[in-house]
PDB file of N, CA, C and O in Angstrom:
ATOM      1  N   MET A   1    -147.280   5.877-129.527  1.00  0.00           N
ATOM      2  CA  MET A   1    -147.947   4.682-129.971  1.00  0.00           C
ATOM      3  C   MET A   1    -149.417   4.825-130.269  1.00  0.00           C
ATOM      4  O   MET A   1    -149.904   4.109-131.144  1.00  0.00           O
ATOM      5  N   PRO A   2    -150.174   5.700-129.607  1.00  0.00           N
ATOM      6  CA  PRO A   2    -151.572   5.796-129.969  1.00  0.00           C
ATOM      7  C   PRO A   2    -151.800   6.263-131.435  1.00  0.00           C
ATOM      8  O   PRO A   2    -152.782   5.879-132.070  1.00  0.00           O
ATOM      9  N   ILE A   3    -150.867   7.101-131.954  1.00  0.00           N
ATOM     10  CA  ILE A   3    -151.028   7.521-133.330  1.00  0.00           C
ATOM     11  C   ILE A   3    -150.854   6.406-134.293  1.00  0.00           C
ATOM     12  O   ILE A   3    -151.561   6.323-135.297  1.00  0.00           O
ATOM     13  N   VAL A   4    -149.900   5.523-133.999  1.00  0.00           N
ATOM     14  CA  VAL A   4    -149.671   4.330-134.916  1.00  0.00           C
ATOM     15  C   VAL A   4    -150.877   3.453-134.836  1.00  0.00           C
ATOM     16  O   VAL A   4    -151.350   2.957-135.858  1.00  0.00           O
ATOM     17  N   TRP A   5    -151.406   3.238-133.610  1.00  0.00           N
ATOM     18  CA  TRP A   5    -152.620   2.446-133.491  1.00  0.00           C
ATOM     19  C   TRP A   5    -153.809   3.049-134.260  1.00  0.00           C
ATOM     20  O   TRP A   5    -154.577   2.322-134.890  1.00  0.00           O
ATOM     21  N   LEU A   6    -153.950   4.354-134.205  1.00  0.00           N
ATOM     22  CA  LEU A   6    -154.992   5.009-134.941  1.00  0.00           C
ATOM     23  C   LEU A   6    -154.889   4.873-136.404  1.00  0.00           C
ATOM     24  O   LEU A   6    -155.914   4.726-137.070  1.00  0.00           O
ATOM     25  N   ILE A   7    -153.665   4.914-136.979  1.00  0.00           N
ATOM     26  CA  ILE A   7    -153.398   4.718-138.406  1.00  0.00           C
ATOM     27  C   ILE A   7    -153.743   3.269-138.801  1.00  0.00           C
ATOM     28  O   ILE A   7    -154.396   3.037-139.819  1.00  0.00           O
ATOM     29  N   ILE A   8    -153.302   2.313-137.994  1.00  0.00           N
ATOM     30  CA  ILE A   8    -153.577   0.896-138.313  1.00  0.00           C
ATOM     31  C   ILE A   8    -155.094   0.624-138.182  1.00  0.00           C
ATOM     32  O   ILE A   8    -155.667  -0.013-139.066  1.00  0.00           O
ATOM     33  N   LEU A   9    -155.707   1.056-137.184  1.00  0.00           N
ATOM     34  CA  LEU A   9    -157.138   0.865-136.977  1.00  0.00           C
ATOM     35  C   LEU A   9    -157.934   1.618-138.052  1.00  0.00           C
ATOM     36  O   LEU A   9    -158.927   1.116-138.579  1.00  0.00           O
ATOM     37  N   GLY A  10    -157.479   2.809-138.354  1.00  0.00           N
ATOM     38  CA  GLY A  10    -158.118   3.634-139.394  1.00  0.00           C
ATOM     39  C   GLY A  10    -158.021   2.950-140.746  1.00  0.00           C
ATOM     40  O   GLY A  10    -159.011   2.889-141.475  1.00  0.00           O
ATOM     41  N   ALA A  11    -156.847   2.433-141.097  1.00  0.00           N
ATOM     42  CA  ALA A  11    -156.724   1.745-142.374  1.00  0.00           C
ATOM     43  C   ALA A  11    -157.658   0.525-142.505  1.00  0.00           C
ATOM     44  O   ALA A  11    -158.299   0.306-143.533  1.00  0.00           O
ATOM     45  N   ALA A  12    -157.701  -0.259-141.402  1.00  0.00           N
ATOM     46  CA  ALA A  12    -158.551  -1.415-141.406  1.00  0.00           C
ATOM     47  C   ALA A  12    -160.003  -1.026-141.506  1.00  0.00           C
ATOM     48  O   ALA A  12    -160.764  -1.614-142.274  1.00  0.00           O
ATOM     49  N   ALA A  13    -160.403   0.008-140.697  1.00  0.00           N
ATOM     50  CA  ALA A  13    -161.810   0.403-140.720  1.00  0.00           C
ATOM     51  C   ALA A  13    -162.155   1.092-142.061  1.00  0.00           C
ATOM     52  O   ALA A  13    -163.274   0.929-142.547  1.00  0.00           O
ATOM     53  N   GLY A  14    -161.296   1.797-142.623  1.00  0.00           N
ATOM     54  CA  GLY A  14    -161.560   2.436-143.919  1.00  0.00           C
ATOM     55  C   GLY A  14    -161.691   1.400-145.034  1.00  0.00           C
ATOM     56  O   GLY A  14    -162.513   1.551-145.937  1.00  0.00           O
ATOM     57  N   PHE A  15    -160.876   0.351-144.965  1.00  0.00           N
ATOM     58  CA  PHE A  15    -160.945  -0.784-145.937  1.00  0.00           C
ATOM     59  C   PHE A  15    -162.300  -1.419-145.820  1.00  0.00           C
ATOM     60  O   PHE A  15    -162.998  -1.611-146.816  1.00  0.00           O
ATOM     61  N   LEU A  16    -162.680  -1.749-144.587  1.00  0.00           N
ATOM     62  CA  LEU A  16    -163.976  -2.439-144.385  1.00  0.00           C
ATOM     63  C   LEU A  16    -165.134  -1.578-144.786  1.00  0.00           C
ATOM     64  O   LEU A  16    -166.062  -2.021-145.464  1.00  0.00           O
ATOM     65  N   ALA A  17    -165.067  -0.305-144.347  1.00  0.00           N
ATOM     66  CA  ALA A  17    -166.229   0.631-144.664  1.00  0.00           C
ATOM     67  C   ALA A  17    -166.377   0.845-146.113  1.00  0.00           C
ATOM     68  O   ALA A  17    -167.503   0.898-146.608  1.00  0.00           O
ATOM     69  N   THR A  18    -165.227   0.982-146.881  1.00  0.00           N
ATOM     70  CA  THR A  18    -165.417   1.199-148.374  1.00  0.00           C
ATOM     71  C   THR A  18    -165.921  -0.038-149.017  1.00  0.00           C
ATOM     72  O   THR A  18    -166.624   0.031-150.025  1.00  0.00           O
ATOM     73  N   ARG A  19    -165.579  -1.201-148.457  1.00  0.00           N
ATOM     74  CA  ARG A  19    -166.067  -2.430-149.063  1.00  0.00           C
ATOM     75  C   ARG A  19    -167.593  -2.618-148.756  1.00  0.00           C
ATOM     76  O   ARG A  19    -168.353  -3.024-149.636  1.00  0.00           O
ATOM     77  N   PHE A  20    -168.009  -2.330-147.547  1.00  0.00           N
ATOM     78  CA  PHE A  20    -169.373  -2.441-147.115  1.00  0.00           C
ATOM     79  C   PHE A  20    -170.241  -1.433-147.900  1.00  0.00           C
ATOM     80  O   PHE A  20    -171.375  -1.747-148.262  1.00  0.00           O
ATOM     81  N   MET A  21    -169.731  -0.279-148.149  1.00  0.00           N
ATOM     82  CA  MET A  21    -170.508   0.764-148.860  1.00  0.00           C
ATOM     83  C   MET A  21    -170.234   0.827-150.336  1.00  0.00           C
ATOM     84  O   MET A  21    -170.710   1.744-151.005  1.00  0.00           O
ATOM     85  N   LYS A  22    -169.427  -0.187-150.915  1.00  0.00           N
ATOM     86  CA  LYS A  22    -169.106  -0.286-152.294  1.00  0.00           C
ATOM     87  C   LYS A  22    -168.617   1.012-152.928  1.00  0.00           C
ATOM     88  O   LYS A  22    -169.145   1.478-153.937  1.00  0.00           O
ATOM     89  N   VAL A  23    -167.590   1.576-152.299  1.00  0.00           N
ATOM     90  CA  VAL A  23    -166.950   2.790-152.736  1.00  0.00           C
ATOM     91  C   VAL A  23    -165.532   2.440-153.193  1.00  0.00           C
ATOM     92  O   VAL A  23    -164.806   1.756-152.471  1.00  0.00           O
ATOM     93  N   ASP A  24    -165.130   2.897-154.376  1.00  0.00           N
ATOM     94  CA  ASP A  24    -163.885   2.646-154.920  1.00  0.00           C
ATOM     95  C   ASP A  24    -162.962   3.858-154.671  1.00  0.00           C
ATOM     96  O   ASP A  24    -163.118   4.888-155.327  1.00  0.00           O
ATOM     97  N   THR A  25    -162.012   3.747-153.738  1.00  0.00           N
ATOM     98  CA  THR A  25    -161.091   4.891-153.424  1.00  0.00           C
ATOM     99  C   THR A  25    -159.700   4.382-153.480  1.00  0.00           C
ATOM    100  O   THR A  25    -159.441   3.179-153.506  1.00  0.00           O
ATOM    101  N   ASP A  26    -158.770   5.368-153.500  1.00  0.00           N
ATOM    102  CA  ASP A  26    -157.414   4.990-153.425  1.00  0.00           C
ATOM    103  C   ASP A  26    -156.963   4.790-151.947  1.00  0.00           C
ATOM    104  O   ASP A  26    -157.725   5.077-151.024  1.00  0.00           O
ATOM    105  N   VAL A  27    -155.766   4.314-151.746  1.00  0.00           N
ATOM    106  CA  VAL A  27    -155.260   3.972-150.384  1.00  0.00           C
ATOM    107  C   VAL A  27    -155.282   5.122-149.456  1.00  0.00           C
ATOM    108  O   VAL A  27    -155.834   4.991-148.363  1.00  0.00           O
ATOM    109  N   PRO A  28    -154.689   6.320-149.822  1.00  0.00           N
ATOM    110  CA  PRO A  28    -154.696   7.433-148.860  1.00  0.00           C
ATOM    111  C   PRO A  28    -156.087   7.888-148.482  1.00  0.00           C
ATOM    112  O   PRO A  28    -156.333   8.209-147.319  1.00  0.00           O
ATOM    113  N   THR A  29    -157.019   7.925-149.450  1.00  0.00           N
ATOM    114  CA  THR A  29    -158.431   8.296-149.132  1.00  0.00           C
ATOM    115  C   THR A  29    -159.074   7.269-148.230  1.00  0.00           C
ATOM    116  O   THR A  29    -159.762   7.636-147.277  1.00  0.00           O
ATOM    117  N   THR A  30    -158.864   5.951-148.510  1.00  0.00           N
ATOM    118  CA  THR A  30    -159.361   4.909-147.640  1.00  0.00           C
ATOM    119  C   THR A  30    -158.908   5.102-146.246  1.00  0.00           C
ATOM    120  O   THR A  30    -159.704   5.015-145.312  1.00  0.00           O
ATOM    121  N   MET A  31    -157.577   5.379-146.067  1.00  0.00           N
ATOM    122  CA  MET A  31    -157.057   5.568-144.738  1.00  0.00           C
ATOM    123  C   MET A  31    -157.535   6.787-144.050  1.00  0.00           C
ATOM    124  O   MET A  31    -157.737   6.791-142.835  1.00  0.00           O
ATOM    125  N   ALA A  32    -157.725   7.851-144.827  1.00  0.00           N
ATOM    126  CA  ALA A  32    -158.296   9.128-144.263  1.00  0.00           C
ATOM    127  C   ALA A  32    -159.734   8.861-143.818  1.00  0.00           C
ATOM    128  O   ALA A  32    -160.116   9.285-142.727  1.00  0.00           O
ATOM    129  N   ILE A  33    -160.545   8.169-144.628  1.00  0.00           N
ATOM    130  CA  ILE A  33    -161.928   7.872-144.246  1.00  0.00           C
ATOM    131  C   ILE A  33    -161.888   7.035-142.982  1.00  0.00           C
ATOM    132  O   ILE A  33    -162.623   7.329-142.039  1.00  0.00           O
ATOM    133  N   GLY A  34    -161.065   6.013-142.926  1.00  0.00           N
ATOM    134  CA  GLY A  34    -161.035   5.197-141.741  1.00  0.00           C
ATOM    135  C   GLY A  34    -160.587   5.917-140.495  1.00  0.00           C
ATOM    136  O   GLY A  34    -161.167   5.731-139.425  1.00  0.00           O
ATOM    137  N   ILE A  35    -159.522   6.771-140.623  1.00  0.00           N
ATOM    138  CA  ILE A  35    -159.108   7.590-139.479  1.00  0.00           C
ATOM    139  C   ILE A  35    -160.218   8.505-139.038  1.00  0.00           C
ATOM    140  O   ILE A  35    -160.509   8.595-137.845  1.00  0.00           O
ATOM    141  N   GLY A  36    -160.825   9.164-139.946  1.00  0.00           N
ATOM    142  CA  GLY A  36    -161.983  10.009-139.593  1.00  0.00           C
ATOM    143  C   GLY A  36    -163.092   9.195-138.963  1.00  0.00           C
ATOM    144  O   GLY A  36    -163.710   9.656-138.003  1.00  0.00           O
ATOM    145  N   GLY A  37    -163.359   8.053-139.442  1.00  0.00           N
ATOM    146  CA  GLY A  37    -164.351   7.162-138.888  1.00  0.00           C
ATOM    147  C   GLY A  37    -163.925   6.741-137.481  1.00  0.00           C
ATOM    148  O   GLY A  37    -164.747   6.693-136.566  1.00  0.00           O
ATOM    149  N   ALA A  38    -162.637   6.437-137.312  1.00  0.00           N
ATOM    150  CA  ALA A  38    -162.113   6.051-135.997  1.00  0.00           C
ATOM    151  C   ALA A  38    -162.343   7.141-134.971  1.00  0.00           C
ATOM    152  O   ALA A  38    -162.714   6.871-133.829  1.00  0.00           O
ATOM    153  N   LEU A  39    -162.113   8.404-135.402  1.00  0.00           N
ATOM    154  CA  LEU A  39    -162.338   9.516-134.480  1.00  0.00           C
ATOM    155  C   LEU A  39    -163.793   9.723-134.164  1.00  0.00           C
ATOM    156  O   LEU A  39    -164.151   9.985-133.016  1.00  0.00           O
ATOM    157  N   ILE A  40    -164.637   9.608-135.167  1.00  0.00           N
ATOM    158  CA  ILE A  40    -166.128   9.775-134.933  1.00  0.00           C
ATOM    159  C   ILE A  40    -166.580   8.584-134.062  1.00  0.00           C
ATOM    160  O   ILE A  40    -167.202   8.770-133.016  1.00  0.00           O
ATOM    161  N   GLY A  41    -166.264   7.394-134.502  1.00  0.00           N
ATOM    162  CA  GLY A  41    -166.672   6.183-133.696  1.00  0.00           C
ATOM    163  C   GLY A  41    -166.120   6.188-132.339  1.00  0.00           C
ATOM    164  O   GLY A  41    -166.808   5.807-131.392  1.00  0.00           O
ATOM    165  N   GLY A  42    -164.902   6.603-132.192  1.00  0.00           N
ATOM    166  CA  GLY A  42    -164.310   6.592-130.851  1.00  0.00           C
ATOM    167  C   GLY A  42    -165.022   7.599-129.897  1.00  0.00           C
ATOM    168  O   GLY A  42    -165.200   7.325-128.710  1.00  0.00           O
ATOM    169  N   LEU A  43    -165.404   8.718-130.432  1.00  0.00           N
ATOM    170  CA  LEU A  43    -166.104   9.663-129.648  1.00  0.00           C
ATOM    171  C   LEU A  43    -167.512   9.222-129.262  1.00  0.00           C
ATOM    172  O   LEU A  43    -167.986   9.419-128.143  1.00  0.00           O
ATOM    173  N   LEU A  44    -168.155   8.605-130.273  1.00  0.00           N
ATOM    174  CA  LEU A  44    -169.556   8.151-130.084  1.00  0.00           C
ATOM    175  C   LEU A  44    -169.662   6.875-129.206  1.00  0.00           C
ATOM    176  O   LEU A  44    -170.639   6.686-128.481  1.00  0.00           O
ATOM    177  N   LEU A  45    -168.635   6.016-129.294  1.00  0.00           N
ATOM    178  CA  LEU A  45    -168.715   4.722-128.627  1.00  0.00           C
ATOM    179  C   LEU A  45    -167.707   4.579-127.528  1.00  0.00           C
ATOM    180  O   LEU A  45    -167.267   3.466-127.239  1.00  0.00           O
ATOM    181  N   ARG A  46    -167.322   5.680-126.898  1.00  0.00           N
ATOM    182  CA  ARG A  46    -166.275   5.587-125.884  1.00  0.00           C
ATOM    183  C   ARG A  46    -166.710   4.711-124.704  1.00  0.00           C
ATOM    184  O   ARG A  46    -165.873   4.026-124.116  1.00  0.00           O
ATOM    185  N   THR A  47    -167.971   4.718-124.352  1.00  0.00           N
ATOM    186  CA  THR A  47    -168.446   3.887-123.222  1.00  0.00           C
ATOM    187  C   THR A  47    -168.360   2.403-123.643  1.00  0.00           C
ATOM    188  O   THR A  47    -167.931   1.567-122.848  1.00  0.00           O
ATOM    189  N   LEU A  48    -168.756   2.077-124.863  1.00  0.00           N
ATOM    190  CA  LEU A  48    -168.681   0.686-125.306  1.00  0.00           C
ATOM    191  C   LEU A  48    -167.280   0.217-125.359  1.00  0.00           C
ATOM    192  O   LEU A  48    -166.999  -0.935-125.029  1.00  0.00           O
ATOM    193  N   LEU A  49    -166.358   1.091-125.776  1.00  0.00           N
ATOM    194  CA  LEU A  49    -164.895   0.684-125.787  1.00  0.00           C
ATOM    195  C   LEU A  49    -164.407   0.317-124.429  1.00  0.00           C
ATOM    196  O   LEU A  49    -163.706  -0.683-124.271  1.00  0.00           O
ATOM    197  N   SER A  50    -164.760   1.104-123.429  1.00  0.00           N
ATOM    198  CA  SER A  50    -164.281   0.844-122.071  1.00  0.00           C
ATOM    199  C   SER A  50    -164.821  -0.460-121.533  1.00  0.00           C
ATOM    200  O   SER A  50    -164.176  -1.112-120.712  1.00  0.00           O
ATOM    201  N   VAL A  51    -165.982  -0.841-121.981  1.00  0.00           N
ATOM    202  CA  VAL A  51    -166.656  -2.005-121.425  1.00  0.00           C
ATOM    203  C   VAL A  51    -166.241  -3.297-122.170  1.00  0.00           C
ATOM    204  O   VAL A  51    -166.052  -4.332-121.531  1.00  0.00           O
ATOM    205  N   MET A  52    -166.102  -3.250-123.467  1.00  0.00           N
ATOM    206  CA  MET A  52    -165.846  -4.435-124.278  1.00  0.00           C
ATOM    207  C   MET A  52    -164.439  -4.576-124.805  1.00  0.00           C
ATOM    208  O   MET A  52    -164.058  -5.673-125.212  1.00  0.00           O
ATOM    209  N   GLY A  53    -163.646  -3.514-124.818  1.00  0.00           N
ATOM    210  CA  GLY A  53    -162.298  -3.678-125.313  1.00  0.00           C
ATOM    211  C   GLY A  53    -162.036  -3.192-126.731  1.00  0.00           C
ATOM    212  O   GLY A  53    -162.816  -2.418-127.286  1.00  0.00           O
ATOM    213  N   ALA A  54    -160.930  -3.652-127.315  1.00  0.00           N
ATOM    214  CA  ALA A  54    -160.489  -3.135-128.611  1.00  0.00           C
ATOM    215  C   ALA A  54    -161.416  -3.533-129.743  1.00  0.00           C
ATOM    216  O   ALA A  54    -161.545  -2.792-130.717  1.00  0.00           O
ATOM    217  N   LEU A  55    -162.057  -4.668-129.641  1.00  0.00           N
ATOM    218  CA  LEU A  55    -162.930  -5.096-130.777  1.00  0.00           C
ATOM    219  C   LEU A  55    -164.063  -4.047-130.984  1.00  0.00           C
ATOM    220  O   LEU A  55    -164.436  -3.739-132.116  1.00  0.00           O
ATOM    221  N   SER A  56    -164.576  -3.529-129.898  1.00  0.00           N
ATOM    222  CA  SER A  56    -165.583  -2.538-130.047  1.00  0.00           C
ATOM    223  C   SER A  56    -165.033  -1.258-130.692  1.00  0.00           C
ATOM    224  O   SER A  56    -165.779  -0.522-131.337  1.00  0.00           O
ATOM    225  N   GLY A  57    -163.736  -0.993-130.521  1.00  0.00           N
ATOM    226  CA  GLY A  57    -163.143   0.137-131.185  1.00  0.00           C
ATOM    227  C   GLY A  57    -163.090  -0.005-132.665  1.00  0.00           C
ATOM    228  O   GLY A  57    -163.250   0.981-133.384  1.00  0.00           O
ATOM    229  N   LEU A  58    -162.865  -1.233-133.163  1.00  0.00           N
ATOM    230  CA  LEU A  58    -162.896  -1.460-134.570  1.00  0.00           C
ATOM    231  C   LEU A  58    -164.358  -1.362-135.129  1.00  0.00           C
ATOM    232  O   LEU A  58    -164.588  -0.857-136.228  1.00  0.00           O
ATOM    233  N   VAL A  59    -165.277  -1.843-134.360  1.00  0.00           N
ATOM    234  CA  VAL A  59    -166.659  -1.749-134.790  1.00  0.00           C
ATOM    235  C   VAL A  59    -167.045  -0.284-134.805  1.00  0.00           C
ATOM    236  O   VAL A  59    -167.679   0.139-135.772  1.00  0.00           O
ATOM    237  N   GLY A  60    -166.730   0.482-133.862  1.00  0.00           N
ATOM    238  CA  GLY A  60    -167.049   1.920-133.796  1.00  0.00           C
ATOM    239  C   GLY A  60    -166.356   2.658-134.970  1.00  0.00           C
ATOM    240  O   GLY A  60    -166.939   3.557-135.576  1.00  0.00           O
ATOM    241  N   ALA A  61    -165.102   2.258-135.276  1.00  0.00           N
ATOM    242  CA  ALA A  61    -164.381   2.917-136.312  1.00  0.00           C
ATOM    243  C   ALA A  61    -165.039   2.594-137.702  1.00  0.00           C
ATOM    244  O   ALA A  61    -165.159   3.479-138.550  1.00  0.00           O
ATOM    245  N   VAL A  62    -165.443   1.362-137.904  1.00  0.00           N
ATOM    246  CA  VAL A  62    -166.084   1.012-139.180  1.00  0.00           C
ATOM    247  C   VAL A  62    -167.440   1.744-139.322  1.00  0.00           C
ATOM    248  O   VAL A  62    -167.755   2.270-140.389  1.00  0.00           O
ATOM    249  N   LEU A  63    -168.254   1.772-138.211  1.00  0.00           N
ATOM    250  CA  LEU A  63    -169.469   2.469-138.229  1.00  0.00           C
ATOM    251  C   LEU A  63    -169.266   4.006-138.473  1.00  0.00           C
ATOM    252  O   LEU A  63    -170.018   4.630-139.222  1.00  0.00           O
ATOM    253  N   GLY A  64    -168.271   4.558-137.845  1.00  0.00           N
ATOM    254  CA  GLY A  64    -167.960   5.975-138.093  1.00  0.00           C
ATOM    255  C   GLY A  64    -167.539   6.253-139.486  1.00  0.00           C
ATOM    256  O   GLY A  64    -167.927   7.265-140.071  1.00  0.00           O
ATOM    257  N   ALA A  65    -166.714   5.335-140.059  1.00  0.00           N
ATOM    258  CA  ALA A  65    -166.211   5.505-141.410  1.00  0.00           C
ATOM    259  C   ALA A  65    -167.414   5.393-142.402  1.00  0.00           C
ATOM    260  O   ALA A  65    -167.495   6.137-143.379  1.00  0.00           O
ATOM    261  N   MET A  66    -168.309   4.471-142.127  1.00  0.00           N
ATOM    262  CA  MET A  66    -169.455   4.292-143.007  1.00  0.00           C
ATOM    263  C   MET A  66    -170.362   5.547-142.945  1.00  0.00           C
ATOM    264  O   MET A  66    -170.933   5.953-143.957  1.00  0.00           O
ATOM    265  N   LEU A  67    -170.484   6.146-141.755  1.00  0.00           N
ATOM    266  CA  LEU A  67    -171.236   7.376-141.612  1.00  0.00           C
ATOM    267  C   LEU A  67    -170.554   8.499-142.426  1.00  0.00           C
ATOM    268  O   LEU A  67    -171.222   9.290-143.091  1.00  0.00           O
ATOM    269  N   LEU A  68    -169.207   8.546-142.356  1.00  0.00           N
ATOM    270  CA  LEU A  68    -168.471   9.566-143.105  1.00  0.00           C
ATOM    271  C   LEU A  68    -168.615   9.400-144.626  1.00  0.00           C
ATOM    272  O   LEU A  68    -168.717  10.379-145.364  1.00  0.00           O
ATOM    273  N   ILE A  69    -168.620   8.136-145.072  1.00  0.00           N
ATOM    274  CA  ILE A  69    -168.793   7.848-146.493  1.00  0.00           C
ATOM    275  C   ILE A  69    -170.194   8.267-146.909  1.00  0.00           C
ATOM    276  O   ILE A  69    -170.355   8.855-147.977  1.00  0.00           O
ATOM    277  N   TRP A  70    -171.217   7.983-146.099  1.00  0.00           N
ATOM    278  CA  TRP A  70    -172.561   8.371-146.447  1.00  0.00           C
ATOM    279  C   TRP A  70    -172.731   9.846-146.551  1.00  0.00           C
ATOM    280  O   TRP A  70    -173.363  10.328-147.491  1.00  0.00           O
ATOM    281  N   LEU A  71    -172.164  10.622-145.575  1.00  0.00           N
ATOM    282  CA  LEU A  71    -172.155  12.080-145.606  1.00  0.00           C
ATOM    283  C   LEU A  71    -171.480  12.575-146.804  1.00  0.00           C
ATOM    284  O   LEU A  71    -171.974  13.499-147.451  1.00  0.00           O
ATOM    285  N   TRP A  72    -170.337  11.994-147.152  1.00  0.00           N
ATOM    286  CA  TRP A  72    -169.521  12.387-148.280  1.00  0.00           C
ATOM    287  C   TRP A  72    -170.388  12.187-149.575  1.00  0.00           C
ATOM    288  O   TRP A  72    -170.490  13.100-150.394  1.00  0.00           O
ATOM    289  N   GLN A  73    -170.995  11.006-149.740  1.00  0.00           N
ATOM    290  CA  GLN A  73    -171.749  10.713-150.925  1.00  0.00           C
ATOM    291  C   GLN A  73    -173.026  11.619-151.012  1.00  0.00           C
ATOM    292  O   GLN A  73    -173.418  12.050-152.096  1.00  0.00           O
ATOM    293  N   THR A  74    -173.627  11.876-149.885  1.00  0.00           N
ATOM    294  CA  THR A  74    -174.869  12.598-149.884  1.00  0.00           C
ATOM    295  C   THR A  74    -174.638  14.109-150.096  1.00  0.00           C
ATOM    296  O   THR A  74    -175.408  14.727-150.832  1.00  0.00           O
ATOM    297  N   TYR A  75    -173.671  14.693-149.517  1.00  0.00           N
ATOM    298  CA  TYR A  75    -173.535  16.153-149.541  1.00  0.00           C
ATOM    299  C   TYR A  75    -172.425  16.690-150.455  1.00  0.00           C
ATOM    300  O   TYR A  75    -172.485  17.835-150.902  1.00  0.00           O
ATOM    301  N   ILE A  76    -171.422  15.866-150.726  1.00  0.00           N
ATOM    302  CA  ILE A  76    -170.287  16.384-151.508  1.00  0.00           C
ATOM    303  C   ILE A  76    -170.329  15.803-152.929  1.00  0.00           C
ATOM    304  O   ILE A  76    -170.177  16.558-153.889  1.00  0.00           O
ATOM    305  N   VAL A  77    -170.522  14.545-153.089  1.00  0.00           N
ATOM    306  CA  VAL A  77    -170.459  13.932-154.476  1.00  0.00           C
ATOM    307  C   VAL A  77    -171.952  13.712-154.867  1.00  0.00           C
ATOM    308  O   VAL A  77    -172.606  12.753-154.458  1.00  0.00           O
ATOM    309  N   LYS A  78    -172.420  14.653-155.668  1.00  0.00           N
ATOM    310  CA  LYS A  78    -173.794  14.500-156.191  1.00  0.00           C
ATOM    311  C   LYS A  78    -173.718  13.733-157.489  1.00  0.00           C
ATOM    312  O   LYS A  78    -172.992  14.111-158.409  1.00  0.00           O
ATOM    313  N   LYS A  79    -174.491  12.628-157.559  1.00  0.00           N
ATOM    314  CA  LYS A  79    -174.482  11.844-158.808  1.00  0.00           C
ATOM    315  C   LYS A  79    -175.574  12.259-159.748  1.00  0.00           C
ATOM    316  O   LYS A  79    -175.699  11.698-160.836  1.00  0.00           O
TER     317      LYS A  79
END
């Protein structure tokens, strides 16, 4: 069940992060960004998650996905 939760949370976080950062991606990329962000955000905000519950997990996942998008745009996609 944790993997299913990670996919759902990652898809939601990726969707929100791509909209906040104004990035146009396809669905699999959006989900991958969100899942990566969920992993980053989960590691960075583990304490906050234990104190505040699942909502902080979504916040951490969105912030992690936004960080991942920024890194991707800065170092991989040179405009």
